[in-house]
Each structure stands twice: as C-alpha cells, then as structure tokens.
N, C-alpha and C positions, 0 to 999 in steps of 0.2 A: 526570576524563575524559568525555568530552563529542563532539557531534557536531559536527565542524569544514565537512566541506565536504556538505554536502547538492543535490540535483537533486529541481526540481518537476515533472512532468512535465505540460504543460499542453496537453489535446490537444482542447478545445470550448470558444468563448468564451463562450458563457453560463454556463459551469463556471467559467473561469477565476478569476474574482475571488473566488469564493468557497472555491475550492484555497487560494488564495494568503496569504488571513486567516490560515489555518493554516499556511502556508508558515513568513510573516514571524516571526508570533509565535515559533514553535520556533527559527528561527535569530538572531530576538534573544536567547533565551532561553540558547541554546548558543555566543552570541558566532560563528557559525558565515558562512558565503560561500554564498548561494543561487543557485545555477546554474537559470534556466530554458529547459527543453527542448522546443520544437515540432516533430514530425515532419508536414511539409509533404504529403500522400501524393498522388501523380502519379497523374491520369487518363488509364485508354488506351482507346480501341477498340477491343477484339478481334476478332479475323479471326471469332471464330461471329457476333459484330453483324450480318456482313454488308459482302462488300465495298463496296456503296455508300453504307456509313452516313458520315454526314458528320461527318467530321476537326474541323468546328468543335464539336463537343461536348465532344470532348478540351480543345482552347481553352479554351471559356470553363468548366469544371469547373478547370481548372488556374488559371483569373486569379479564379475564386472565392476559390481556398483560396487564393491568394496577399495577398487580401484579407482573408479572417481571423487568416494568419496575422500580419500588419500590425495588425489590431485585437487579436489578443493578446500583442502585442509592447508596445505603448501600454499595455495594461492591466499589464502587467509590471515596466515602467520606470516608468512614473508611482505606483504601490504602492510599487516596494521604495524611489526617491528621499524621497520621501516620508516612510518608516519609516527611512528614513537607515542602511540596512545594504548591508552588499558583497552586489555581486551581478553575474549576467554572462547575459546572453543566446544560444540558440543556438538557429538555425535549420537544420533539416535538410532535405533535398527523398529523397523513397523512396518503391518502388512497395509499394503497402499491406500485400503478403505480407510485406514485410520491415520494417516498422517497428517491431515488438517485438524484433528484433534490433538496431535501429538502438537504441531508447531503451536496450536492455542493453548496449551495447557503451559508451553515454555513462556508464554510471551505476555501472559498476565500479570508477571511480576513487572514488568518490562513500560518505562514512558514511553515507546514510540517503535512501532513495528517499520521494519523496512524491508522489502523485497521486491522481483524484477515485472515487469507486464508480461504476460505470456504475449508471444509472438501472433499476429492477430492472422497472417499469413500461413500459420500452420495450424490454426481452426484446431487446436491441442486440448479439445472438451474436460481431459484429463484431471490437464495442469489446469485450466480455467476454475475448477469447482478446486480446487485444490486451495486456489488464493482467494476465490469467492466464500469459500467454508471459513476458513478462518479468521477473514475479513469479518465475517456474519458471530463469530463464534467468540471472538477474545474479546471483545469490549475498551480493545483499546485500541487507539488512533495507527492506522496502517498508512504507509506513505508507499506509494508503487513509484516506480522509476521505468519509461518509458522504455522500451527495450533498443529503440535509436537514438540517439544524442550522446553527448557528457554534460553531465548536470554536475557543477562541483560547487557551484554558488548556488544554493536554493535559497527560497524566501527572501530576500530582498523586497519584490514586489509581488505582492499577494493577492490572489480573487478569492474570494468567500462566495460559493453561491448561497445564497439564503432563503427559506420560502416560511422560516416560521416554526416548520415541523418539529418534533423531538429530535430525528434524528443530527438536523441541521443546529440543533441548540446547541445539542452532544459535540459536535464537533465544535462550534464557537469557542465553546471551551475547554475541549482537549489540543485545539491549536494554539492554545492561549499565548506558551513558551515561544512558539514563530512568529503569533504576532507580533510581542511586545518588542522581537529583536529586529522587526522588518520595517525597511524606508516607508512603506506605503503599504497600508490596506483598504483595498475597492470590494466592497460586499454589493455584491450581483445578485438583486431579483428579480428575474426573468418572468415575465405572465403572475403580478403580483394579484391578489384578489381584489375584489372593489368592496374593502368595508370602509369607503371614508378616507384609508388615511393617505393622506397627502403627499406622504414620500416612505414609500416600500422600504423597512430596515432602518428606519430611524430610530426607534429604540433600542435595539442589537449594536445600532451606531454609538449612539450613548455608553450605554451599558460599557464597550471596549474600550471606550474613548476613557472611563474613568479609571481603567488598566494603564492610561500611557500610551496606548497603542492609536497612531495615527492612520484617521480611518477616513474611508469620505463613501457615500451612497451613489451608487447606480442602478436603474433598474431599467429594462428592455422589454418590448411585445413583440412575440414571436409566433408567426403564422407558420412556424418549420413540423416537419410531424415528429422532428427528434428534439426537445428540451436542448439536449446534449451539444448541438452542432450549434445552439446559440449562446451555450455559454463557451464553446472553443473560440468562435469567432470573437464573441467580446475579450477574452485571456488577450487574444492577438492584437486586439484593440488598444489594449493596457500596458499590452508588453508585459504580462505579468511570468514570474519566475516560477509560479507555483500554486498550486489551486486546491482549496478547500470545501470539500461537499461532505454531506451527509450520504453514508448510503443504504439508499430502499431496498427492501430483502427482509426475507424470512427462511429460515429452516424449515422444512415439513418431512418426517422420516429422513434422514438426508439429501433429501433433495434439493438445492439451493436455487431460490430463485429471486434474481434481482429487481427492483423495478428500470423501466425502459434508461432514465435519464444515468444511473448510474453504472447498465453493464452497459451503455452506448461510451462513457468516458471510458472507464476501464481499455472496452476496444480502439477508441482512436484518439486517447490522449496525447497531447503535443508537450504537454510539462508535468514536472512529477505531480501527483498530486496526492492527496491527506484526503485518506476516508475514514467517518469514525459509523459506526450502526450505533 
C-alpha cells in the first residue's frame, strides 16, 4: 500500500521550490505520479470601487498573475524532470472566492495532497482560508509543509495524535501508507477521557499493528491552554519528523471554522503535518 497519485498545490512562486523538495521526495519514495496545480486568481474591479475605475488595473493584475503562473510551471517542470519522476502540470483560472473549491475538485482523485504552510508572520487570512477550505472540502489527506526548514525525508518517525474521534479515525487509515513505511509510529493521546481505559489508544494501536505497523502508545496530561502546544512538545521529545492528526472544523456559508488544536498546529507546526477531516 502506498500513495500512487499525489497533487501538490503551488500557489506562490517564492515558496514553490521549497514545497516541491518535499513533494518530489515523497513521490519518489512511493513511486507516485505527481500533479502540480496552480490556480490563477482572476482579478476584477468591483462596482464599489467606482464606475470611473481604470479597467487597466484588472488587466495589469491578471497579466502579473500569468507571469507568476508561468514561473511556477517552469520551477515544477525543471525540478520534476531533473529528478526523473512521473509528473504533469495543471493551470486553472478561477475567481478568488472559488480557489479552495477548485483545488478540492482536482484533489479528490488523488491519494495525497501536498501544500505549503501559510507564513503566520504575514497573517494572510485570505491564503489561510484557502488552505483550510480545501482541507475541509476535499475529503483527502492533506500534507502541510512548514514554511521554514527543509524536509526531504518525511515519515521515518511519526507521531499520530489520537483521541478516538471520527476525524482521528479517518486520519489513522488515510495515513496507513505512511505508517507502513515508517520505522516507528507513536500514538499520542493527550488528556484521554476517564472511561476506565488503562492504556489510552491501545485498541487503535492493535489495529495498526495488524497491518504490520511498528507502533507504540503514549499518553500525556496537559494543563496548557492549547492542546496543540502539548502535541508539539511531545513531537520534539519523540524526535518525530511527521505529525498525523484529524482536522477538526466545519464549513458554514463558506466561512471555515477550525477547532483550536487544528488551527494552532497549522500556525505553529515544527514538522510536516498530515491532516484529514
């Protein structure tokens, strides 16, 4: 079992090569076909700007988008050909409000989606909404690469944040190809419920072990206001190179609302994170 079709979403020329390093390494590891996707955001001058607004503004912005798309395509083609992996490029045009939906539509037939973390120092809510939007809508596992650091070897030592929820159950089996290739998988349950379970996570550990996964179970109790901080701390203790977890949230009237731990991890991740909603 492995990921045979991967889609990497490349939205920014400045981060494209950084994200591709990880995507190409994973495609090679799984002998996968890699699809590069860029959505060209169409710029419009809205009526609220004024009837006398210069229509050249939209033309100039759209032309700049075309140039950036061409540069990203070149980065993708150059790097995938150099590494000799199976790859294809897709360029789609869409209005900005539809970008998350467009990515989701292309991603639903892929085994794994790869995207870059939004730089939290920029606090770009628009870009964050796109990432969280297709993470919620796509129904597929999404691997988010931190905006700093180099990640060519992902998934040797994995931490799996488990809490017996629907989302973490989906994450467990969506991440099975990564689990089976890992040298070690640590199941971590933070603040487990008190239902008499002597070893929180024992049942999912047994289930994964039946698939040949080398797994062990840990649990911890945290008084920290953010459970995400406890997870990040334990990742450091375990020297993990990948975090797997469920993405908690929902979509209402196209406003994406993430649970606290999911949102916190997306902003403060220290290793790549594979999330599944």
